[in-house]
DSSP file (Angstrom, degrees, kcal/mol; ACC not computed):
  #  RESIDUE AA STRUCTURE BP1 BP2  ACC     N-H-->O    O-->H-N    N-H-->O    O-->H-N    TCO  KAPPA ALPHA  PHI   PSI    X-CA   Y-CA   Z-CA
    1    1 A X              0   0    0      0, 0.0     3,-0.1     0, 0.0     0, 0.0   0.000 360.0 360.0 360.0 130.7   35.2  136.2  -37.3
    2    2 A X        -     0   0    0      1,-0.2     2,-0.9     0, 0.0     0, 0.0   0.066 360.0 -84.4 -71.2 176.9   36.8  138.2  -40.0
    3    3 A X        -     0   0    0      2,-0.0     2,-0.7     1,-0.0    -1,-0.2  -0.734  43.9-158.1 -85.4 113.1   39.7  140.6  -39.8
    4    4 A X        -     0   0    0     -2,-0.9     2,-0.5    -3,-0.1    -1,-0.0  -0.825   9.4-173.7 -92.6 115.2   38.3  143.9  -38.7
    5    5 A X        -     0   0    0     -2,-0.7     2,-0.4     2,-0.0    -2,-0.0  -0.929  11.9-150.4-107.1 128.1   40.5  146.8  -39.6
    6    6 A X        -     0   0    0     -2,-0.5     2,-0.4     2,-0.0    -2,-0.0  -0.769  12.3-133.5 -96.1 145.9   39.4  150.2  -38.1
    7    7 A X        -     0   0    0     -2,-0.4     2,-0.6     2,-0.0    -2,-0.0  -0.760  10.6-149.4 -96.8 142.1   40.2  153.3  -40.0
    8    8 A X        -     0   0    0     -2,-0.4     2,-0.5     2,-0.0    -2,-0.0  -0.959  10.2-160.0-113.0 122.8   41.6  156.3  -38.3
    9    9 A X        -     0   0    0     -2,-0.6     2,-0.4     0, 0.0    -2,-0.0  -0.845  10.1-139.5-103.9 133.7   40.8  159.7  -39.7
   10   10 A X        -     0   0    0     -2,-0.5     2,-0.5     1,-0.0    -2,-0.0  -0.732  16.9-129.7 -89.5 142.3   42.9  162.7  -38.9
   11   11 A X        -     0   0    0     -2,-0.4     2,-0.5     2,-0.0    -1,-0.0  -0.777  20.8-152.5 -91.6 128.8   41.0  166.0  -38.3
   12   12 A X        -     0   0    0     -2,-0.5     2,-0.6    80,-0.1    -2,-0.0  -0.920   4.6-146.9-106.5 125.5   42.5  168.7  -40.5
   13   13 A X        -     0   0    0     -2,-0.5     2,-0.5    77,-0.0    79,-0.1  -0.850  13.2-164.7 -93.0 120.0   42.1  172.2  -39.0
   14   14 A X  E     -A   91   0A   0     77,-0.7    77,-3.5    -2,-0.6     3,-0.1  -0.945  16.4-131.9-111.1 117.4   41.6  174.8  -41.8
   15   15 A X  E     -A   90   0A   0     -2,-0.5    75,-0.3    75,-0.3     2,-0.1  -0.367  25.4-102.7 -71.6 150.9   42.1  178.4  -40.7
   16   16 A X        -     0   0    0     73,-1.9    -1,-0.1     1,-0.1     2,-0.1  -0.408  38.4-128.8 -61.1 135.6   39.6  181.1  -41.7
   17   17 A X     >  -     0   0    0     -2,-0.1     4,-2.1     1,-0.1     5,-0.2  -0.417  24.4-105.6 -77.1 168.1   40.8  183.2  -44.6
   18   18 A X  H  > S+     0   0    0      1,-0.2     4,-2.2     2,-0.2     5,-0.2   0.862 122.7  52.8 -61.3 -37.9   40.9  187.0  -44.3
   19   19 A X  H  > S+     0   0    0      2,-0.2     4,-2.4     1,-0.2    -1,-0.2   0.907 109.6  48.3 -61.7 -43.0   37.9  187.1  -46.6
   20   20 A X  H  > S+     0   0    0      1,-0.2     4,-2.5     2,-0.2    -2,-0.2   0.877 110.5  50.4 -69.3 -36.2   36.0  184.7  -44.5
   21   21 A X  H  X S+     0   0    0     -4,-2.1     4,-2.2     2,-0.2    -1,-0.2   0.857 109.6  51.4 -67.8 -37.5   36.8  186.6  -41.3
   22   22 A X  H  X S+     0   0    0     -4,-2.2     4,-2.9     2,-0.2     5,-0.2   0.918 109.6  49.7 -65.3 -40.0   35.6  189.8  -42.9
   23   23 A X  H  X S+     0   0    0     -4,-2.4     4,-2.6     2,-0.2    -2,-0.2   0.945 110.0  51.6 -65.6 -43.7   32.4  188.2  -44.0
   24   24 A X  H  X S+     0   0    0     -4,-2.5     4,-0.9     2,-0.2    -1,-0.2   0.945 114.8  42.1 -55.1 -47.8   31.9  186.9  -40.3
   25   25 A X  H >< S+     0   0    0     -4,-2.2     3,-1.2     1,-0.2     4,-0.2   0.955 115.1  48.8 -69.8 -47.2   32.4  190.3  -38.8
   26   26 A X  H >< S+     0   0    0     -4,-2.9     3,-1.1     1,-0.3    -1,-0.2   0.839 108.7  55.0 -63.6 -31.1   30.4  192.2  -41.4
   27   27 A X  H 3< S+     0   0    0     -4,-2.6    -1,-0.3     1,-0.2    -2,-0.2   0.713 102.4  56.8 -70.2 -21.1   27.5  189.7  -41.0
   28   28 A X  T << S+     0   0    0     -3,-1.2     2,-2.2    -4,-0.9    -1,-0.2   0.313  73.0 106.7 -95.2   6.4   27.5  190.4  -37.2
   29   29 A X    X   -     0   0    0     -3,-1.1     3,-1.5    -4,-0.2     5,-0.1  -0.576  54.1-177.9 -77.8  77.2   26.8  194.1  -37.8
   30   30 A X  T 3  S+     0   0    0     -2,-2.2    -1,-0.2     1,-0.3     6,-0.1   0.792  72.6  39.2 -49.8 -41.8   23.3  193.6  -36.7
   31   31 A X  T 3  S-     0   0    0      4,-0.2    -1,-0.3    -3,-0.2    -2,-0.1   0.442 102.3-127.0 -94.7   3.4   22.0  197.0  -37.2
   32   32 A X    <   +     0   0    0     -3,-1.5    -2,-0.1    -6,-0.1     4,-0.1   0.683  66.2 132.4  70.9  18.9   23.9  197.7  -40.4
   33   33 A X  S    S-     0   0    0      2,-0.3    -1,-0.1     1,-0.1     3,-0.1   0.421  76.9-111.1 -84.9   2.5   25.5  201.0  -39.2
   34   34 A X  S    S+     0   0    0      1,-0.2    40,-1.0    -5,-0.1     2,-0.4   0.556  88.5  93.2  79.9   5.3   28.9  200.0  -40.4
   35   35 A X  E     -B   73   0B   0     38,-0.2     2,-0.7    39,-0.1    -2,-0.3  -0.978  67.6-134.0-132.8 144.4   30.3  199.7  -36.9
   36   36 A X  E     -B   72   0B   0     36,-2.6    36,-1.8    -2,-0.4    -7,-0.1  -0.864  19.0-152.5-101.7 120.6   30.6  196.7  -34.6
   37   37 A X     >  -     0   0    0     -2,-0.7     4,-2.5    34,-0.2     5,-0.2  -0.231  35.1 -99.6 -74.6 173.2   29.6  197.1  -31.0
   38   38 A X  H  > S+     0   0    0      2,-0.2     4,-2.8     1,-0.2     5,-0.2   0.926 126.9  48.6 -59.0 -45.7   31.0  195.1  -28.1
   39   39 A X  H  > S+     0   0    0      2,-0.2     4,-2.4     1,-0.2     5,-0.2   0.918 110.8  49.7 -65.3 -40.4   27.9  192.8  -28.2
   40   40 A X  H  > S+     0   0    0      1,-0.2     4,-2.0     2,-0.2    -1,-0.2   0.917 113.3  47.6 -64.6 -39.6   28.2  192.4  -32.1
   41   41 A X  H  X S+     0   0    0     -4,-2.5     4,-2.9     2,-0.2     5,-0.3   0.920 109.7  51.7 -63.9 -43.7   31.9  191.5  -31.6
   42   42 A X  H  X S+     0   0    0     -4,-2.8     4,-2.5     1,-0.2    -2,-0.2   0.929 110.4  49.1 -59.3 -44.6   31.1  189.1  -28.8
   43   43 A X  H  X S+     0   0    0     -4,-2.4     4,-2.4     2,-0.2    -1,-0.2   0.895 111.6  50.5 -62.0 -40.0   28.5  187.3  -31.0
   44   44 A X  H  X S+     0   0    0     -4,-2.0     4,-2.0     2,-0.2    -2,-0.2   0.946 111.5  45.7 -65.7 -47.8   31.1  187.2  -33.8
   45   45 A X  H  <>S+     0   0    0     -4,-2.9     5,-2.7     2,-0.2     4,-0.5   0.844 110.5  54.4 -66.1 -31.7   33.8  185.6  -31.6
   46   46 A X  H ><5S+     0   0    0     -4,-2.5     3,-1.2    -5,-0.3    -1,-0.2   0.939 108.6  49.8 -63.0 -43.6   31.2  183.2  -30.2
   47   47 A X  H 3<5S+     0   0    0     -4,-2.4    -2,-0.2     1,-0.3    -1,-0.2   0.865 107.1  53.9 -58.9 -38.9   30.6  182.2  -33.9
   48   48 A X  T 3<5S-     0   0    0     -4,-2.0    42,-0.3    -5,-0.1    -1,-0.3   0.570 123.6-105.9 -77.4  -6.6   34.3  181.7  -34.5
   49   49 A X  T < 5 +     0   0    0     -3,-1.2     2,-0.2    -4,-0.5    -3,-0.2   0.727  57.6 167.3  97.7  20.1   34.4  179.4  -31.5
   50   50 A X      < -     0   0    0     -5,-2.7     3,-0.5     1,-0.1    -1,-0.2  -0.488  26.9-158.0 -77.1 135.5   36.2  181.5  -29.0
   51   51 A X  S    S+     0   0    0      1,-0.2     2,-0.2    -2,-0.2    -1,-0.1   0.694  94.9  38.0 -84.0 -18.1   36.0  180.1  -25.4
   52   52 A X  S  > S+     0   0    0      1,-0.1     4,-2.4    -7,-0.1     3,-0.4  -0.506  71.1 158.1-128.2  63.8   36.6  183.5  -23.9
   53   53 A X  H  > S+     0   0    0     -3,-0.5     4,-1.6     1,-0.3    -1,-0.1   0.805  73.7  53.1 -70.7 -31.1   34.6  185.8  -26.3
   54   54 A X  H  > S+     0   0    0      2,-0.2     4,-1.7     1,-0.2    -1,-0.3   0.887 110.9  48.5 -71.1 -34.6   34.3  188.7  -23.8
   55   55 A X  H  > S+     0   0    0     -3,-0.4     4,-2.4     1,-0.2    -2,-0.2   0.930 110.9  50.7 -63.8 -47.2   38.1  188.6  -23.3
   56   56 A X  H  X S+     0   0    0     -4,-2.4     4,-2.5     1,-0.2    -1,-0.2   0.811 104.1  58.4 -63.4 -28.7   38.6  188.6  -27.0
   57   57 A X  H  X S+     0   0    0     -4,-1.6     4,-2.8     2,-0.2    -1,-0.2   0.962 109.2  43.4 -65.0 -48.9   36.3  191.6  -27.5
   58   58 A X  H  X S+     0   0    0     -4,-1.7     4,-1.5     1,-0.2    -2,-0.2   0.867 116.4  47.4 -66.3 -35.0   38.4  193.7  -25.1
   59   59 A X  H  X S+     0   0    0     -4,-2.4     4,-2.1     2,-0.2    -1,-0.2   0.872 111.4  51.9 -71.1 -35.2   41.7  192.5  -26.7
   60   60 A X  H  X S+     0   0    0     -4,-2.5     4,-2.9     2,-0.2     5,-0.5   0.923 109.1  50.3 -63.4 -46.8   40.2  193.1  -30.2
   61   61 A X  H  X S+     0   0    0     -4,-2.8     4,-1.6     1,-0.2    -1,-0.2   0.857 109.9  49.5 -60.4 -35.4   39.3  196.7  -29.3
   62   62 A X  H  < S+     0   0    0     -4,-1.5    -1,-0.2    -5,-0.2    -2,-0.2   0.897 116.8  43.0 -71.0 -38.3   42.8  197.3  -28.0
   63   63 A X  H  < S+     0   0    0     -4,-2.1    -2,-0.2     1,-0.1    -1,-0.2   0.855 131.3  17.2 -74.5 -35.1   44.2  195.9  -31.3
   64   64 A X  H  < S+     0   0    0     -4,-2.9     2,-2.1    -5,-0.1     3,-0.2   0.659  91.4  93.7-124.2 -16.5   41.9  197.6  -33.7
   65   65 A X    ><  +     0   0    0     -4,-1.6     3,-1.0    -5,-0.5    -1,-0.1  -0.505  45.5 167.8 -79.3  78.7   39.9  200.5  -32.3
   66   66 A X  T 3  S+     0   0    0     -2,-2.1    -1,-0.2     1,-0.3     6,-0.1   0.792  72.5  47.7 -68.2 -31.5   42.4  203.1  -33.4
   67   67 A X  T 3  S-     0   0    0     -3,-0.2    -1,-0.3     4,-0.2    -2,-0.1   0.478 102.6-129.9 -94.6   2.3   40.1  206.1  -32.7
   68   68 A X    <   +     0   0    0     -3,-1.0    -2,-0.1    -7,-0.2    -3,-0.1   0.665  66.2 130.5  70.5  21.8   39.1  204.9  -29.2
   69   69 A X  S    S-     0   0    0      2,-0.3     3,-0.1     1,-0.0    -1,-0.1   0.465  77.2-112.8 -88.3   0.7   35.4  205.3  -29.7
   70   70 A X  S    S+     0   0    0      1,-0.3     2,-0.3    -9,-0.1   -32,-0.2   0.498  87.2  88.8  88.8   0.9   34.6  201.8  -28.4
   71   71 A X  S    S-     0   0    0    -34,-0.1     2,-0.7   -10,-0.1    -1,-0.3  -0.846  74.5-124.8-124.5 159.7   33.4  200.5  -31.8
   72   72 A X  E     -B   36   0B   0    -36,-1.8   -36,-2.6    -2,-0.3     2,-0.1  -0.927  30.8-163.2-108.1 115.1   35.1  198.8  -34.8
   73   73 A X  E >>  -B   35   0B   0     -2,-0.7     3,-1.1   -38,-0.2     4,-0.5  -0.376  35.4-103.6 -88.8 168.5   34.3  200.8  -37.9
   74   74 A X  G >4 S+     0   0    0    -40,-1.0     3,-0.7     1,-0.3     4,-0.4   0.818 124.1  60.8 -65.1 -25.3   34.8  199.4  -41.4
   75   75 A X  G 34 S+     0   0    0      1,-0.2    -1,-0.3     2,-0.1     3,-0.3   0.797 106.9  44.3 -67.8 -24.4   37.9  201.5  -41.6
   76   76 A X  G X> S+     0   0    0     -3,-1.1     4,-1.7     1,-0.2     3,-0.8   0.429  86.1  99.9 -92.6  -3.3   39.3  199.6  -38.6
   77   77 A X  H <X S+     0   0    0     -3,-0.7     4,-3.0    -4,-0.5     5,-0.2   0.867  74.1  59.1 -55.2 -43.1   38.2  196.2  -40.1
   78   78 A X  H 3> S+     0   0    0     -4,-0.4     4,-2.0    -3,-0.3    -1,-0.2   0.861 106.8  46.0 -52.3 -43.1   41.6  195.3  -41.4
   79   79 A X  H <> S+     0   0    0     -3,-0.8     4,-1.7     2,-0.2    -1,-0.3   0.840 112.4  51.7 -73.4 -34.5   43.2  195.5  -38.0
   80   80 A X  H  X S+     0   0    0     -4,-1.7     4,-2.7     2,-0.2    -2,-0.2   0.926 109.3  50.9 -62.2 -45.4   40.3  193.5  -36.5
   81   81 A X  H  X S+     0   0    0     -4,-3.0     4,-3.2     1,-0.2    -2,-0.2   0.913 110.5  48.7 -57.8 -45.7   40.8  190.8  -39.2
   82   82 A X  H  X S+     0   0    0     -4,-2.0     4,-1.4    -5,-0.2    -1,-0.2   0.834 110.8  49.7 -67.7 -31.4   44.5  190.6  -38.4
   83   83 A X  H  X S+     0   0    0     -4,-1.7     4,-0.6     2,-0.2    -2,-0.2   0.930 113.0  46.7 -65.8 -48.1   43.9  190.3  -34.7
   84   84 A X  H ><>S+     0   0    0     -4,-2.7     3,-1.5     1,-0.2     5,-0.7   0.930 110.7  54.1 -64.5 -45.4   41.4  187.5  -35.3
   85   85 A X  H ><5S+     0   0    0     -4,-3.2     3,-1.3     1,-0.3    -1,-0.2   0.858 102.4  56.7 -58.1 -34.2   43.8  185.8  -37.7
   86   86 A X  H 3<5S+     0   0    0     -4,-1.4    -1,-0.3     1,-0.3    -2,-0.2   0.664  98.1  61.7 -73.7 -13.1   46.5  185.8  -35.1
   87   87 A X  T <<5S-     0   0    0     -3,-1.5    -1,-0.3    -4,-0.6    -2,-0.2   0.531 105.6-134.2 -84.9  -9.6   44.2  183.9  -32.8
   88   88 A X  T < 5 -     0   0    0     -3,-1.3    -3,-0.1    -4,-0.5     2,-0.1   0.870  29.9-174.2  64.4  44.4   44.2  181.1  -35.4
   89   89 A X      < -     0   0    0     -5,-0.7   -73,-1.9   -73,-0.1     2,-0.3  -0.483   9.0-155.5 -69.2 144.5   40.5  180.3  -35.5
   90   90 A X  E     -A   15   0A   0    -42,-0.3   -75,-0.3   -75,-0.3     2,-0.2  -0.831  18.6-106.6-121.6 155.6   39.6  177.3  -37.7
   91   91 A X  E      A   14   0A   0    -77,-3.5   -77,-0.7    -2,-0.3   -43,-0.0  -0.541 360.0 360.0 -71.6 143.8   36.7  176.0  -39.7
   92   92 A X              0   0    0     -2,-0.2    -1,-0.1   -79,-0.1   -80,-0.1   0.440 360.0 360.0 -74.2 360.0   35.0  173.1  -38.1
């Protein structure tokens, strides 16, 4: 019976870039109004692989919703991206 060598592959986790995160969030602006609602944020965090997307939404709003209106505007997008980047989401 021959010599069977099995190969072991390492899984490499590649973090989302800021540009990729911006694209994810912009693509989840379902109604195109330039603001992300809690539901749109939840869908975006689900897409990113968050296990606790409802919690992430609340944390993201605390981090990025500087005017306190309950939405993330395009002007607040930079802070949202920094928050998401700090959570270290990776590409599959």
